[in-house]
Kinemage of the C-alpha trace (Angstrom):
@kinemage 1
@onewidth
@group {chain A} dominant
@subgroup {mainchain}
@vectorlist {calphas} color= white
{ca met a 1} P 138.985 -47.519 -26.130
{ca lys a 2} L 139.856 -44.882 -28.784
{ca thr a 3} L 140.965 -47.668 -31.000
{ca leu a 4} L 137.562 -49.440 -30.714
{ca trp a 5} L 135.686 -46.054 -31.723
{ca val a 6} L 138.143 -45.266 -34.915
{ca val a 7} L 137.206 -49.370 -35.934
{ca ser a 8} L 133.724 -48.611 -34.973
{ca val a 9} L 133.635 -45.377 -37.336
{ca leu a 10} L 135.293 -47.073 -40.080
{ca leu a 11} L 132.614 -50.259 -40.268
{ca leu a 12} L 129.979 -47.674 -40.075
{ca ser a 13} L 131.333 -46.215 -43.036
{ca cys a 14} L 131.910 -48.715 -45.230
{ca trp a 15} L 128.268 -50.037 -44.213
{ca arg a 16} L 126.824 -46.924 -45.809
{ca ala a 17} L 129.331 -46.838 -48.694
{ca asn a 18} L 127.939 -50.496 -49.284
{ca ala a 19} L 124.614 -49.724 -48.176
{ca ser a 20} L 124.405 -46.718 -51.192
{ca thr a 21} L 125.585 -48.795 -53.881
{ca ala a 22} L 122.862 -49.659 -56.812
{ca gly a 23} L 123.508 -52.829 -58.693
{ca phe a 24} L 121.877 -54.623 -61.323
{ca ile a 25} L 120.443 -58.246 -60.707
{ca lys a 26} L 118.777 -58.367 -64.069
{ca ser a 27} L 119.670 -56.585 -67.243
{ca pro a 28} L 117.085 -56.133 -70.488
{ca leu a 29} L 117.805 -58.552 -73.653
{ca ser a 30} L 118.067 -57.439 -76.981
{ca arg a 31} L 115.081 -57.805 -79.013
{ca met a 32} L 114.794 -58.778 -82.754
{ca lys a 33} L 110.709 -58.036 -84.099
{ca leu a 34} L 109.087 -57.544 -87.090
{ca ile a 35} L 106.859 -54.249 -87.833
{ca asn a 36} L 103.492 -53.877 -85.879
{ca asp a 37} L 104.870 -56.419 -83.426
{ca ser a 38} L 105.300 -55.610 -79.679
{ca ala a 39} L 108.424 -55.368 -77.521
{ca glu a 40} L 108.941 -55.887 -73.768
{ca leu a 41} L 112.115 -54.971 -71.964
{ca his a 42} L 112.596 -55.849 -68.496
{ca cys a 43} L 115.364 -54.780 -65.748
{ca glu a 44} L 115.564 -54.570 -61.639
{ca val a 45} L 117.987 -53.612 -59.361
{ca ile a 46} L 118.839 -53.600 -55.790
{ca gly a 47} L 120.671 -50.921 -53.439
{ca glu a 48} L 120.016 -48.950 -50.269
{ca pro a 49} L 117.898 -46.776 -50.671
{ca ile a 50} L 116.189 -48.129 -53.488
{ca pro a 51} L 117.353 -46.983 -56.417
{ca glu a 52} L 115.107 -45.272 -59.184
{ca val a 53} L 115.074 -46.784 -62.717
{ca gln a 54} L 114.822 -44.713 -66.162
{ca trp a 55} L 114.491 -46.131 -69.531
{ca trp a 56} L 116.102 -43.748 -72.375
{ca phe a 57} L 116.904 -44.193 -76.651
{ca ile a 58} L 120.261 -43.481 -78.370
{ca glu a 59} L 120.206 -42.943 -81.465
{ca gly a 60} L 122.977 -42.053 -83.703
{ca glu a 61} L 126.791 -43.060 -83.283
{ca glu a 62} L 129.113 -43.058 -80.501
{ca ser a 63} L 130.679 -39.140 -81.609
{ca asn a 64} L 127.066 -37.869 -82.732
{ca glu a 65} L 124.437 -39.867 -81.064
{ca thr a 66} L 121.719 -38.403 -79.073
{ca ser a 67} L 119.757 -39.726 -75.575
{ca thr a 68} L 116.356 -39.253 -75.374
{ca gln a 69} L 114.321 -40.148 -72.133
{ca leu a 70} L 111.099 -42.232 -72.550
{ca phe a 71} L 107.805 -42.074 -70.390
{ca asp a 72} L 104.807 -43.737 -70.271
{ca gly a 73} L 102.760 -42.465 -72.767
{ca ala a 74} L 105.314 -41.708 -75.476
{ca arg a 75} L 105.790 -42.272 -79.164
{ca asp a 76} L 101.730 -41.440 -79.703
{ca asp a 77} L 101.045 -43.763 -76.442
{ca arg a 78} L 102.866 -46.478 -77.954
{ca val a 79} L 104.743 -46.932 -74.917
{ca gln a 80} L 104.145 -48.081 -71.849
{ca ile a 81} L 106.220 -48.201 -68.409
{ca asn a 82} L 105.660 -50.170 -65.094
{ca ala a 83} L 107.610 -49.890 -62.036
{ca thr a 84} L 107.718 -51.503 -58.737
{ca tyr a 85} L 109.709 -50.415 -55.902
{ca ile a 86} L 108.863 -52.822 -53.058
{ca ala a 87} L 112.270 -54.512 -51.984
{ca his a 88} L 114.182 -53.854 -54.806
{ca ala a 89} L 113.622 -51.671 -58.031
{ca thr a 90} L 111.825 -53.488 -60.870
{ca ser a 91} L 110.716 -51.699 -64.484
{ca thr a 92} L 109.517 -53.058 -67.353
{ca ile a 93} L 109.007 -51.023 -70.734
{ca tyr a 94} L 106.230 -52.027 -73.450
{ca leu a 95} L 106.701 -50.923 -77.026
{ca thr a 96} L 103.622 -51.469 -79.065
{ca ser a 97} L 102.952 -51.544 -82.972
{ca leu a 98} L 106.657 -51.372 -83.648
{ca thr a 99} L 107.932 -48.968 -86.700
{ca leu a 100} L 111.552 -49.092 -88.181
{ca asp a 101} L 111.706 -45.896 -86.666
{ca asp a 102} L 111.942 -47.514 -83.418
{ca ser a 103} L 114.899 -49.769 -83.879
{ca gly a 104} L 117.951 -48.647 -81.618
{ca thr a 105} L 119.489 -48.863 -78.393
{ca tyr a 106} L 117.508 -49.217 -75.021
{ca glu a 107} L 118.983 -48.159 -71.981
{ca cys a 108} L 118.162 -48.299 -68.093
{ca arg a 109} L 119.409 -46.612 -65.825
{ca ala a 110} L 119.166 -46.205 -62.229
{ca ser a 111} L 120.961 -44.934 -59.352
{ca asn a 112} L 119.659 -43.792 -55.340
{ca asp a 113} L 121.860 -40.345 -55.299
{ca pro a 114} L 119.535 -37.839 -53.293
{ca asp a 115} L 120.514 -35.562 -55.737
{ca arg a 116} L 120.521 -37.251 -58.677
{ca asn a 117} L 117.741 -35.184 -60.390
{ca glu a 118} L 119.029 -32.199 -58.880
{ca leu a 119} L 119.961 -30.091 -61.707
{ca lys a 120} L 122.423 -27.336 -59.663
{ca lys a 121} L 124.451 -30.461 -57.476
{ca thr a 122} L 127.245 -32.599 -59.054
{ca pro a 123} L 125.431 -35.913 -57.982
{ca lys a 124} L 127.841 -38.050 -55.705
{ca ile a 125} L 127.041 -41.507 -57.217
{ca lys a 126} L 126.621 -41.873 -61.274
{ca trp a 127} L 123.994 -43.669 -62.699
{ca ile a 128} L 124.547 -46.939 -63.289
{ca arg a 129} L 123.281 -48.316 -67.370
{ca ser a 130} L 122.421 -51.540 -68.960
{ca gln a 131} L 121.737 -51.442 -72.637
{ca ala a 132} L 119.706 -53.850 -75.027
{ca asn a 133} L 119.156 -53.130 -78.527
{ca val a 134} L 115.649 -53.874 -80.861
{ca ile a 135} L 116.061 -54.171 -84.331
{ca val a 136} L 112.807 -53.636 -86.217
{ca ile a 137} L 112.570 -55.490 -89.970
{ca glu a 138} L 110.176 -55.676 -92.578
{ca ser a 139} L 107.746 -58.765 -92.675
{ca pro a 140} L 108.320 -61.489 -95.078
{ca gln a 141} L 106.022 -62.018 -97.158
{ca ile a 142} L 103.559 -65.303 -96.623
{ca ile a 143} L 100.906 -66.228 -99.963
{ca thr a 144} L 98.158 -68.164 -98.342
{ca asp a 145} L 95.396 -70.113 -100.592
{ca pro a 146} L 92.824 -69.794 -100.248
{ca val a 147} L 92.965 -66.849 -98.608
{ca glu a 148} L 89.298 -67.367 -96.880
{ca val a 149} L 87.287 -70.430 -96.817
{ca ser a 150} L 83.568 -69.581 -95.969
{ca asn a 151} L 80.707 -72.120 -95.678
{ca gln a 152} L 82.659 -74.830 -97.105
{ca thr a 153} L 82.673 -78.900 -96.272
{ca ser a 154} L 86.616 -79.159 -97.028
{ca ala a 155} L 89.629 -77.299 -97.592
{ca thr a 156} L 93.547 -77.721 -98.246
{ca leu a 157} L 95.269 -74.265 -96.886
{ca thr a 158} L 98.723 -73.662 -98.069
{ca cys a 159} L 101.390 -71.396 -96.975
{ca asn a 160} L 104.413 -70.214 -98.880
{ca leu a 161} L 106.963 -68.222 -97.404
{ca thr a 162} L 108.589 -66.186 -99.845
{ca glu a 163} L 111.266 -63.005 -100.165
{ca thr a 164} L 113.146 -63.478 -97.070
{ca thr a 165} L 116.763 -64.266 -96.037
{ca leu a 166} L 115.726 -65.965 -92.471
{ca pro a 167} L 116.619 -69.592 -91.666
{ca val a 168} L 113.465 -71.942 -91.146
{ca lys a 169} L 113.683 -74.323 -88.287
{ca gly a 170} L 110.564 -75.740 -88.883
{ca ser a 171} L 106.659 -75.502 -88.570
{ca his a 172} L 103.395 -75.461 -87.406
{ca trp a 173} L 99.749 -74.660 -87.495
{ca leu a 174} L 97.219 -73.125 -84.832
{ca his a 175} L 93.837 -73.347 -84.866
{ca asn a 176} L 92.421 -70.772 -82.715
{ca gly a 177} L 95.951 -70.149 -80.980
{ca lys a 178} L 96.517 -73.644 -79.529
{ca ile a 179} L 98.906 -75.653 -81.621
{ca ile a 180} L 97.739 -78.489 -83.789
{ca asp a 181} L 99.871 -80.977 -82.950
{ca lys a 182} L 100.018 -83.556 -86.009
{ca ser a 183} L 100.604 -80.320 -87.951
{ca lys a 184} L 104.618 -79.799 -86.149
{ca ser a 185} L 107.591 -80.166 -88.403
{ca thr a 186} L 110.941 -79.603 -88.442
{ca glu a 187} L 111.822 -79.773 -91.636
{ca ser a 188} L 113.553 -76.118 -93.068
{ca lys a 189} L 110.849 -75.520 -95.583
{ca thr a 190} L 109.175 -72.129 -96.411
{ca tyr a 191} L 105.756 -73.599 -97.313
{ca thr a 192} L 103.714 -75.494 -95.537
{ca val a 193} L 100.105 -77.595 -96.074
{ca tyr a 194} L 97.207 -78.471 -93.765
{ca ser a 195} L 93.871 -80.139 -94.376
{ca leu a 196} L 90.683 -79.816 -93.301
{ca glu a 197} L 88.639 -83.254 -94.580
{ca lys a 198} L 85.573 -81.915 -93.102
{ca ile a 199} L 84.544 -78.975 -91.727
{ca thr a 200} L 81.644 -78.425 -88.938
{ca his a 201} L 80.982 -75.666 -86.836
{ca ser a 202} L 83.783 -76.593 -84.605
{ca ser a 203} L 86.381 -76.681 -86.480
{ca gly a 204} L 85.558 -73.020 -88.005
{ca gly a 205} L 87.993 -70.601 -86.959
{ca lys a 206} L 90.992 -68.856 -87.229
{ca tyr a 207} L 94.063 -71.238 -89.097
{ca glu a 208} L 97.837 -69.604 -88.649
{ca cys a 209} L 100.939 -71.045 -90.238
{ca val a 210} L 103.786 -70.688 -88.272
{ca phe a 211} L 107.245 -70.436 -89.779
{ca leu a 212} L 109.897 -70.846 -86.876
{ca thr a 213} L 112.497 -68.102 -87.655
{ca glu a 214} L 114.189 -65.121 -85.694
{ca pro a 215} L 111.890 -63.569 -85.438
{ca val a 216} L 108.359 -65.943 -85.746
{ca val a 217} L 106.105 -65.057 -88.708
{ca gln a 218} L 102.528 -66.104 -89.683
{ca gln a 219} L 99.680 -65.655 -91.402
{ca thr a 220} L 96.018 -66.052 -90.994
{ca ile a 221} L 93.399 -67.731 -93.105
{ca glu a 222} L 89.915 -67.855 -91.656
{ca val a 223} L 87.602 -70.572 -91.827
{ca lys a 224} L 84.298 -69.440 -91.919
{ca thr a 225} L 80.909 -71.647 -91.580
{ca leu a 226} L 76.957 -70.920 -90.306
{ca pro a 227} L 76.249 -69.849 -86.992
{ca his a 228} L 75.640 -73.110 -84.900
{ca val a 229} L 72.988 -72.268 -82.506
{ca ser a 230} L 71.295 -74.916 -79.407
{ca ala a 231} L 69.544 -74.311 -76.620
{ca tyr a 232} L 70.807 -74.840 -73.307
{ca lys a 233} L 67.534 -77.162 -72.723
{ca his a 234} L 64.917 -77.857 -75.219
{ca ser a 235} L 62.402 -78.050 -72.309
{ca glu a 236} L 61.827 -75.288 -70.127
{ca his a 237} L 59.165 -74.993 -66.893
{ca gly a 238} L 58.548 -72.306 -64.211
{ca asn a 239} L 55.844 -71.209 -61.545
{ca glu a 240} L 52.271 -69.300 -62.482
{ca gln a 241} L 53.361 -65.271 -61.677
{ca asp a 242} L 57.173 -66.385 -61.936
{ca lys a 243} L 59.763 -65.977 -64.400
{ca gly a 244} L 60.659 -68.389 -67.267
{ca val a 245} L 64.393 -68.578 -68.197
{ca met a 246} L 65.551 -69.756 -71.762
{ca val a 247} L 69.186 -69.822 -73.228
{ca cys a 248} L 70.477 -70.322 -76.742
{ca val a 249} L 74.313 -70.627 -76.979
{ca ser a 250} L 76.308 -70.270 -80.045
{ca his a 251} L 79.940 -71.704 -80.844
{ca ser a 252} L 80.642 -70.983 -84.351
{ca tyr a 253} L 82.781 -68.775 -86.489
{ca pro a 254} L 82.074 -66.510 -86.967
{ca leu a 255} L 79.488 -65.958 -83.848
{ca pro a 256} L 76.266 -64.597 -84.889
{ca thr a 257} L 76.019 -60.680 -84.894
{ca ser a 258} L 72.437 -60.450 -84.313
{ca trp a 259} L 69.625 -62.582 -82.398
{ca met a 260} L 65.999 -63.067 -82.614
{ca trp a 261} L 63.059 -64.836 -80.713
{ca tyr a 262} L 59.796 -65.835 -81.423
{ca arg a 263} L 57.246 -67.595 -80.720
{ca glu a 264} L 54.861 -70.198 -82.221
{ca asp a 265} L 50.741 -70.373 -81.849
{ca asp a 266} L 49.405 -72.783 -83.950
{ca gly a 267} L 52.665 -73.033 -86.225
{ca ser a 268} L 52.771 -69.335 -87.204
{ca pro a 269} L 56.088 -67.641 -85.358
{ca thr a 270} L 55.547 -64.648 -84.034
{ca ala a 271} L 58.972 -62.462 -83.377
{ca ile a 272} L 59.220 -61.215 -79.701
{ca val a 273} L 59.641 -57.191 -78.867
{ca asn a 274} L 62.406 -56.378 -76.344
{ca gly a 275} L 62.318 -54.437 -73.472
{ca thr a 276} L 58.116 -54.927 -72.720
{ca ser a 277} L 56.636 -55.627 -69.106
{ca lys a 278} L 56.188 -59.156 -70.289
{ca tyr a 279} L 59.701 -60.164 -72.636
{ca glu a 280} L 63.008 -59.358 -71.729
{ca ile a 281} L 65.860 -60.296 -74.064
{ca lys a 282} L 69.831 -59.907 -73.388
{ca ser a 283} L 72.543 -60.876 -75.807
{ca thr a 284} L 75.824 -61.340 -77.286
{ca pro a 285} L 77.670 -62.851 -79.629
{ca glu a 286} L 77.729 -66.210 -77.633
{ca lys a 287} L 74.392 -66.050 -76.075
{ca thr a 288} L 71.030 -65.091 -75.982
{ca thr a 289} L 68.299 -65.071 -72.873
{ca leu a 290} L 64.806 -64.623 -73.030
{ca thr a 291} L 62.955 -63.680 -69.634
{ca val a 292} L 59.495 -64.323 -69.956
{ca asn a 293} L 57.607 -62.089 -66.607
{ca asp a 294} L 54.647 -63.153 -64.853
{ca leu a 295} L 54.239 -66.716 -66.302
{ca asp a 296} L 50.609 -67.363 -66.952
{ca met a 297} L 48.782 -71.133 -67.871
{ca glu a 298} L 46.610 -69.991 -70.156
{ca thr a 299} L 48.718 -67.530 -72.172
{ca asp a 300} L 52.797 -68.694 -71.882
{ca ile a 301} L 52.475 -72.184 -72.620
{ca ala a 302} L 54.074 -72.485 -76.418
{ca asp a 303} L 57.091 -73.214 -78.353
{ca tyr a 304} L 60.012 -70.601 -78.475
{ca thr a 305} L 62.620 -70.467 -81.080
{ca cys a 306} L 65.900 -68.523 -81.163
{ca thr a 307} L 67.826 -67.831 -84.212
{ca gly a 308} L 71.001 -66.032 -84.638
{ca thr a 309} L 72.660 -64.566 -87.927
{ca asn a 310} L 76.204 -63.502 -88.827
{ca asp a 311} L 77.418 -63.013 -92.405
{ca leu a 312} L 76.449 -66.238 -93.715
{ca gly a 313} L 73.487 -66.713 -92.815
{ca ser a 314} L 70.774 -67.720 -89.692
{ca ser a 315} L 70.437 -70.883 -87.716
{ca ser a 316} L 67.808 -71.226 -84.871
{ca asp a 317} L 66.639 -73.867 -82.331
{ca lys a 318} L 63.069 -74.329 -80.882
{ca ile a 319} L 62.520 -74.567 -76.793
{ca his a 320} L 59.169 -75.658 -75.087
{ca leu a 321} L 57.952 -73.569 -71.963
{ca arg a 322} L 55.642 -75.623 -69.469
{ca val a 323} L 54.056 -73.248 -66.848
{ca arg a 324} L 52.705 -75.248 -63.440
{ca ser a 325} L 50.258 -74.162 -60.962
{ca arg a 326} L 52.078 -72.290 -57.922
{ca leu a 327} L 50.334 -75.407 -55.605
{ca ala a 328} L 52.274 -77.802 -58.161
{ca ala a 329} L 54.958 -77.587 -55.230
{ca leu a 330} L 52.680 -78.496 -52.925
{ca trp a 331} L 51.769 -82.114 -54.532
{ca pro a 332} L 54.977 -83.927 -53.083
{ca phe a 333} L 54.629 -82.406 -49.858
{ca leu a 334} L 51.305 -83.645 -49.665
{ca gly a 335} L 51.860 -87.122 -51.085
{ca ile a 336} L 54.415 -87.873 -48.294
{ca leu a 337} L 52.029 -86.336 -46.031
{ca ala a 338} L 49.524 -88.823 -47.073
{ca glu a 339} L 51.899 -91.875 -47.146
{ca val a 340} L 53.251 -91.021 -43.220
{ca ile a 341} L 48.971 -90.967 -42.619
{ca ile a 342} L 48.335 -94.547 -44.171
{ca leu a 343} L 51.344 -95.954 -42.533
{ca val a 344} L 50.911 -95.088 -38.983
{ca thr a 345} L 47.190 -96.096 -39.627
{ca ile a 346} L 48.199 -99.369 -40.478
{ca ile a 347} L 50.771 -100.253 -37.727
{ca leu a 348} L 47.788 -98.627 -34.716
{ca ile a 349} L 45.178 -101.182 -36.422
{ca tyr a 350} L 47.948 -103.899 -36.589
{ca glu a 351} L 48.867 -103.592 -32.890
{ca lys a 352} L 45.274 -102.851 -31.786
{ca arg a 353} L 44.119 -106.543 -33.330
{ca arg a 354} L 47.464 -108.364 -31.867
{ca lys a 355} L 47.480 -107.909 -28.240
{ca pro a 356} L 43.591 -109.825 -26.993
{ca asp a 357} L 45.729 -112.841 -28.896
{ca glu a 358} L 48.530 -112.359 -26.565
{ca val a 359} L 46.717 -111.943 -23.212
{ca thr a 360} L 44.933 -115.349 -24.156
{ca asp a 361} L 48.236 -117.200 -24.795
{ca asp a 362} L 49.519 -116.371 -21.635
{ca asp a 363} L 46.792 -117.482 -19.857
{ca asp a 364} L 47.119 -121.298 -21.459
{ca ser a 365} L 50.641 -121.301 -20.812
{ca gly a 366} L 50.258 -120.785 -17.726
{ca ala a 367} L 48.059 -122.910 -16.927
{ca ala a 368} L 48.873 -126.157 -18.536
{ca pro a 369} L 52.242 -126.741 -16.043
{ca leu a 370} L 49.475 -126.597 -12.916
{ca lys a 371} L 47.624 -129.420 -14.684
{ca ser a 372} L 50.253 -131.731 -15.894
{ca asn a 373} L 52.086 -131.154 -12.283
{ca ser a 374} L 49.038 -132.212 -11.138
{ca thr a 375} L 48.687 -135.416 -12.466
{ca thr a 376} L 51.716 -136.771 -12.258
{ca asn a 377} L 51.572 -136.069 -8.263
{ca his a 378} L 48.313 -138.364 -8.083
{ca lys a 379} L 50.381 -141.246 -9.981
{ca asp a 380} L 53.242 -141.293 -7.736
{ca lys a 381} L 50.260 -141.785 -4.689
{ca asn a 382} L 49.172 -144.699 -6.865
{ca val a 383} L 52.436 -145.655 -7.031
{ca arg a 384} L 53.058 -145.547 -3.567
{ca gln a 385} L 49.993 -147.202 -2.230
{ca arg a 386} L 50.594 -150.594 -4.254
{ca asn a 387} L 54.532 -151.127 -2.695
{ca ser a 388} L 53.136 -150.379 0.652
{ca asn a 389} L 50.185 -153.428 0.608
C-alpha cells in the first residue's frame, strides 16, 4: 500500500511538471521587406496553464545588445499586436509603414510561471524564446512610361526596373488588383510592356507592373477615362401619392466626384434641389438615387437626367418617369372578375338550354322498344295460326 502511494505521488509530480511546461508549436518566420511595406510575425505556444506571450525587439550585437518590449500602439501606432488565449496561446505582431530603423531581430517570448512578472521573485520556469529577423531595404526604382494615361483611346504601358541587385524570376501585370493572365512572364527581364489597344470605361483603372523579386517590387500606372453613367432603368413608374425612385450608376475610373439631377420640361433642363419636401438625392461615388415624394399625375410625369462629373469631364443618362392612378392596381382584378362572371353566365345558359332536350330523348327511347315488341308478338301469333290450319 505504501509503495502504491509513493508511485502515485511520483506520477502526480511528473504530470504537474509536464503540465507546467510551455512549448512552441509555431515560430515566427524571417521577412525581407521594402520601405513603407508591412510585415507580419506570428507564433503559437501550448502549455498548462496557457502561457503568456510577449514580443521584444533586439538591437545591437550580442555583447552590447538591448531588448525593448513591444506593445500595441508602439512606434507612433505603427505596431499592432493581436493575441488570443483559448485552447493555446496565439499572438501576431503587425508592423506597418516600415522604415530602415525597423530592421532587426523580433523575439516571441512565452511563459506560464505564476511568478513570471514578479520583480521580487525569481521565476521557477524561464521564458522560452523564438526569434525572427525583419530586414527592410530601399525600394528599387521603377521607371514607368507613361506616368499616367488620361482620356486616350489606346496606350502602351512600360515599366523598367533599374538600380537593383535583386534577381528577377519573372513579371506580370495587375488590373485593379487582379492578375492579367496573358501578361505573365517567366523571363528574367528588368522591363515589361503591356498594350491597351482600345481604352473604354471598363478598361480604365490602376495597372501595376509586378517584378517577381524577393521581396516583390511593383509600380502603378493610372489609366483614367471620362465617367461612364448608366441608368439602372430607363423607364420607372409609380402610383399617385407614393414615391418614385430613380437610380444611376458609374463603373469608370476615376469615379464621379459629384452628381447632379435635372428635370426636363419642354426640352429645357432644370436642376433639382436636394433636401426639399418633393425631392431627395443620395449619392456615393458609385451610385446616385433620386426619390420623388407624393407623386402627382399632372406634374411629375417627365424625363429626368442624372449627370456624373470627374476630373476629366461629365456624362449623363436619361430616365422617363410614369405616374399611374391609385386605382390602376384594381384594373387587373376587375378584369379577372369580369372574365369569371362571363364564364359562369355562359355555363348557366348552356345548362338551362340543354336539359329539355335530354328529357325528350329519354321519352322517345323508352317508347320505341314497346312498339317494336308489340309488332313482333303480332307476327308470331299470325304465324302460329297459319300452321294450325
